[in-house]
N, C-alpha and C positions, 0 to 999 in steps of 0.2 A: 967577603967575595968583592973584589975591586972591579967598579963599573968603568967601562972605557969612556973617555968623553973625545968628545972633536969637535970643530967649528964647521959652522953652516957654510957652504962655500960662496953665498952669496953674501950675507949679512956678517957673517964672522962671530955669531954669538953660539954659545956652547949650545950642543944638540942633546937634549934629556937623554941619559943613558937608559930610560924605559924604550924611549924609540928606538935607538940603536938595537937594542935587545930584540926588539919586535921586528926590525928591518935593517939587518946588520950592514946590507950593502949602500944604505941612505948615507947622503952627503949634505942635506938640506933637514932645516929645522922645520917643525908643522907649519908654521906660516908660509914658508915657501914653499913647500911640500904642495899645499892647498893652491897657492898661486901659479904653480909650474902646470896643472892640469889644463890650464887653458891653452897651453903650449904642446899636449900629447903626453904630458906626465914625466916622471924622472925615469922610467925606464921603459924599455920596447922590449914586450914579450913575446917570442916566436915560439911556436908548437911546430913539430915534425912527427907524421904517422909513421909508426914503424911498418916496415912491409914484411910480412914473414913468409909469402909466397917464394916458390922458388924463380930464379933469375931466368927471364924469356918467357915464363908460363904468363897464359892471357889470364889467368886467375886469379883475382886479388884478394888476398890475405892480410888482412890488417891487424898489429898488435897493438902494442902500447903508444902512448905518445909521451916523446920528451919535449922538455921545454927548455928555453935557455931566455936569460934575461940581460940584457946590454945598457949601458947608459946611454939616455937620449941626449947627446951633446948639443944637438941643434936647440932642442928646448931650454937646456940650460943656459946657452948663449943668450937666446930670446930673453929668458928669465934674469939673467945678469945684465942686459942692456935696459930692461924696464927698471928694475932697481936703480941704477945709475943715474937714469933720466929722472925720477923720484928724487932722488937724492940731492942732485943738482938745482931741482927746483923750490927744494927746504932751505 
């Protein structure tokens, strides 16, 4: 089986195929995935409670919860800025 490889968005180093298999949406190597936590994480996860009661009913019945995951673009930019500052110091 061929493993997918892609570079880290920050340092351009190849991301380990096992990490890509575990977190297919990731665009960060493990080091930068750890560092982005201080800025809120690589992803923003939101949850929505499904409502199963009839429209207009005062009674609230809830069903399952659906989740969605979006890239945390602000955190990525902060991490990129941190990386560039650190690189300039070296």
